[in-house]
C-alpha positions as CSV (number, residue, x, y, z in Angstrom):
1,M,0.0,0.0,0.0
2,T,3.0,2.3,0.5
3,S,6.3,2.7,-1.3
4,F,9.5,2.2,0.6
5,C,12.8,4.0,0.6
6,V,15.5,2.1,2.3
7,R,17.8,4.4,4.4
8,R,20.6,3.6,6.9
9,A,18.2,4.8,9.6
10,G,15.6,2.2,8.6
11,I,12.6,2.1,6.3
12,R,10.8,5.3,5.5
13,C,7.3,5.5,4.1
14,T,5.6,7.7,1.6
15,G,1.9,8.0,0.8
16,W,2.3,9.1,-2.8
17,V,2.1,5.6,-4.1
18,L,-1.5,5.6,-2.8
19,V,-2.4,8.1,-5.5
20,P,-3.2,5.8,-8.4
21,A,-5.1,3.4,-6.1
22,L,-7.2,6.2,-4.6
23,L,-7.9,7.7,-8.0
24,L,-9.3,4.3,-9.1
25,L,-11.9,4.8,-6.4
26,A,-13.5,7.5,-8.6
27,L,-14.5,4.8,-11.1
28,P,-18.1,3.6,-11.0
29,A,-18.8,0.3,-9.2
30,A,-21.1,-2.6,-9.8
31,A,-24.5,-2.5,-8.1
32,H,-25.8,-4.8,-5.4
33,V,-27.6,-7.9,-6.5
34,I,-29.5,-10.5,-4.4
35,D,-29.3,-13.8,-6.3
36,A,-31.9,-15.5,-4.3
37,D,-35.7,-15.5,-3.6
38,L,-35.9,-14.0,-0.1
39,S,-39.3,-15.4,0.5
40,K,-37.8,-18.9,0.4
41,L,-34.9,-18.1,2.8
42,S,-34.9,-18.8,6.5
43,R,-34.3,-16.0,9.0
44,T,-30.8,-17.2,9.5
45,Q,-30.1,-17.2,5.7
46,I,-31.6,-13.7,5.5
47,F,-29.4,-12.6,8.4
48,W,-26.3,-13.7,6.6
49,T,-27.4,-12.4,3.2
50,Y,-27.9,-8.9,4.6
51,I,-24.6,-9.0,6.5
52,Q,-22.9,-9.8,3.3
53,L,-24.7,-7.0,1.5
54,G,-23.7,-4.5,4.2
55,F,-20.1,-5.6,4.1
56,T,-19.9,-5.5,0.3
57,H,-21.6,-2.1,0.3
58,I,-18.4,-0.9,2.0
59,L,-15.8,-3.4,0.5
60,P,-15.5,-3.3,-2.4
61,L,-18.4,-1.2,-3.6
62,G,-18.4,1.7,-1.1
63,F,-15.6,3.8,-2.6
64,D,-16.8,7.0,-1.0
65,H,-17.2,5.3,2.4
66,I,-13.7,3.7,2.1
67,L,-12.2,7.1,1.6
68,F,-14.1,8.6,4.5
69,I,-12.9,5.9,6.9
70,V,-9.3,6.2,5.6
71,S,-9.5,10.0,6.1
72,L,-10.7,9.4,9.7
73,Y,-7.9,7.0,10.4
74,I,-4.7,8.6,9.0
75,L,-4.7,11.8,11.1
76,E,-4.1,9.8,14.3
77,P,-3.3,6.3,13.1
78,K,-4.1,4.4,16.3
79,L,-6.9,1.9,16.8
80,K,-8.7,3.4,19.8
81,P,-9.3,6.9,18.5
82,V,-10.6,5.8,15.1
83,L,-12.8,3.0,16.6
84,F,-14.5,5.7,18.8
85,Q,-15.1,7.7,15.6
86,A,-16.3,4.6,13.7
87,T,-18.7,3.8,16.6
88,A,-20.2,7.4,16.5
89,F,-20.5,7.1,12.7
90,T,-22.2,3.7,13.0
91,V,-24.7,4.8,15.6
92,A,-25.6,7.9,13.5
93,H,-26.0,6.1,10.1
94,S,-28.1,3.4,11.8
95,I,-30.5,6.0,13.0
96,T,-31.1,7.6,9.6
97,L,-31.0,4.3,7.7
98,G,-33.7,3.0,9.9
99,L,-35.8,6.1,9.7
100,A,-35.5,6.1,5.9
101,M,-36.3,2.4,5.5
102,Y,-39.4,2.8,7.6
103,G,-40.5,5.8,5.5
104,L,-40.2,8.3,8.2
105,I,-37.8,10.5,6.2
106,R,-37.4,10.7,2.5
107,P,-34.1,12.3,1.7
108,P,-33.5,13.0,-2.0
109,S,-30.3,11.4,-3.3
110,S,-29.6,14.5,-5.3
111,V,-29.0,16.3,-2.0
112,V,-27.6,13.4,0.0
113,E,-24.9,12.2,-2.4
114,P,-23.2,15.6,-2.9
115,I,-23.2,16.1,0.9
116,I,-21.5,12.7,1.4
117,A,-18.8,13.8,-1.0
118,L,-18.4,17.1,0.8
119,S,-18.1,15.3,4.1
120,I,-15.1,13.4,2.7
121,L,-13.6,16.6,1.4
122,F,-14.1,18.3,4.8
123,V,-12.3,15.6,6.7
124,A,-9.5,15.5,4.1
125,L,-9.0,19.3,4.4
126,E,-9.1,19.0,8.2
127,N,-6.3,16.4,8.1
128,I,-4.2,18.9,6.1
129,I,-4.9,21.9,8.3
130,T,-4.7,20.3,11.7
131,T,-1.9,18.3,13.2
132,K,-3.8,16.4,15.9
133,L,-7.3,14.9,16.5
134,S,-9.7,17.5,17.9
135,P,-12.3,16.4,20.6
136,W,-15.1,17.9,18.5
137,R,-14.4,15.6,15.6
138,L,-16.6,12.9,17.2
139,A,-19.6,15.3,16.9
140,I,-18.7,16.1,13.3
141,V,-18.4,12.4,12.4
142,F,-21.7,11.7,14.1
143,G,-23.3,14.4,11.9
144,F,-21.8,13.1,8.8
145,G,-22.9,9.6,9.8
146,L,-26.5,10.8,9.7
147,I,-26.0,11.9,6.1
148,H,-24.2,8.7,5.1
149,G,-27.0,6.6,6.6
150,M,-29.3,8.3,4.1
151,G,-27.0,7.2,1.4
152,F,-27.0,3.6,2.7
153,A,-30.8,3.8,2.6
154,S,-30.9,4.7,-1.1
155,A,-28.8,1.6,-1.9
156,L,-30.9,-0.6,0.3
157,T,-34.2,0.7,-1.0
158,G,-33.4,-0.7,-4.4
159,L,-32.9,-4.1,-2.9
160,G,-35.8,-4.0,-0.5
161,L,-36.1,-5.8,2.8
162,P,-38.0,-9.1,3.3
163,K,-41.3,-8.7,5.0
164,K,-40.8,-11.8,7.1
165,D,-37.9,-10.2,9.0
166,Y,-37.8,-6.5,8.1
167,F,-36.1,-5.3,11.3
168,G,-33.7,-8.2,11.5
169,S,-32.4,-7.7,8.0
170,L,-32.0,-4.0,8.6
171,I,-29.9,-4.7,11.7
172,S,-27.9,-7.3,9.7
173,F,-27.2,-4.8,7.0
174,N,-25.8,-2.4,9.6
175,V,-23.7,-5.1,11.1
176,G,-22.2,-5.9,7.7
177,V,-21.5,-2.2,7.2
178,E,-19.7,-2.0,10.5
179,L,-17.7,-5.1,9.8
180,G,-16.6,-3.5,6.5
181,Q,-15.6,-0.3,8.3
182,V,-13.6,-2.2,10.9
183,T,-11.9,-4.2,8.2
184,I,-10.7,-1.0,6.5
185,I,-9.5,0.3,9.9
186,L,-7.6,-2.9,10.6
187,L,-6.0,-2.9,7.2
188,C,-4.9,0.7,7.6
189,W,-3.4,-0.2,11.0
190,L,-1.6,-3.2,9.7
191,L,-0.2,-1.5,6.6
192,I,0.5,2.0,8.1
193,G,-0.4,2.7,11.7
194,R,1.3,-0.2,13.4
195,W,4.8,0.7,12.3
196,A,4.7,4.2,10.9
197,A,2.5,6.2,13.3
198,D,5.3,7.5,15.5
199,R,7.8,8.2,12.7
200,P,8.7,11.9,12.4
201,W,8.1,11.8,8.6
202,Y,4.6,10.3,8.9
203,R,2.6,13.5,8.5
204,A,4.6,14.8,5.6
205,R,4.8,11.5,3.7
206,V,1.4,9.9,4.5
207,V,-1.2,12.3,6.0
208,V,-0.7,15.3,3.7
209,P,-0.3,13.5,0.3
210,V,-3.0,11.0,1.0
211,S,-5.4,13.7,2.2
212,I,-4.7,15.8,-0.8
213,V,-5.6,12.9,-3.2
214,I,-8.7,12.0,-1.2
215,G,-9.7,15.7,-1.2
216,L,-9.3,16.0,-4.9
217,V,-11.4,12.8,-5.5
218,A,-14.0,14.1,-3.1
219,A,-14.1,17.5,-4.9
220,Y,-14.6,15.8,-8.2
221,W,-17.4,13.7,-6.8
222,T,-19.0,16.7,-5.3
223,V,-19.1,18.6,-8.7
224,D,-20.1,15.5,-10.6
225,R,-23.0,14.7,-8.2
226,L,-24.2,18.3,-8.3
227,L,-24.3,18.2,-12.1
228,V,-26.3,14.9,-12.3
């Protein structure tokens, strides 16, 4: 995930090699498909089906959500701070996803999708401007989670939820989303945070270049979604 420059002092890391990988995230993804008759599935089978749907909505299909989680992680690349943020994000998106799926709110995707892109841009810019995690980021992440939940709802609405276990499948989808987010966090920790977090060059070689690329992708998405 990173390029390596071998020096006498050890191995130094740069985030610039992430540029092509992150730019690929701007490409369109395949849509969710349920290749089964839900009416014929047991509750256990429905549970696992929607966990898988939630997971794949993040990995590999949720490019914007992947960038959001990566942006949250890299500023302070330790597990505890980002897991707190991920928890706030999950609680928030679960609220709006549930409200939307039960028809209590009907957010237009033409508004939600550009705001999701703006949320990614905001976090990327914050990473560039600030040098450490601010206490108020949890509140911001929670607010963005409410918006992202509406985005999850638009994807899930196209698939529908089985009448025989509507609430259970909704919870299962959220569990799958959370597992996808935790997987991204753990991958970032293994590839970057575990060994590079305390290096003096970490911010200059990872945080800033990666945040610039994510910000550019998010800015492109924002304009593109506003013009649709």
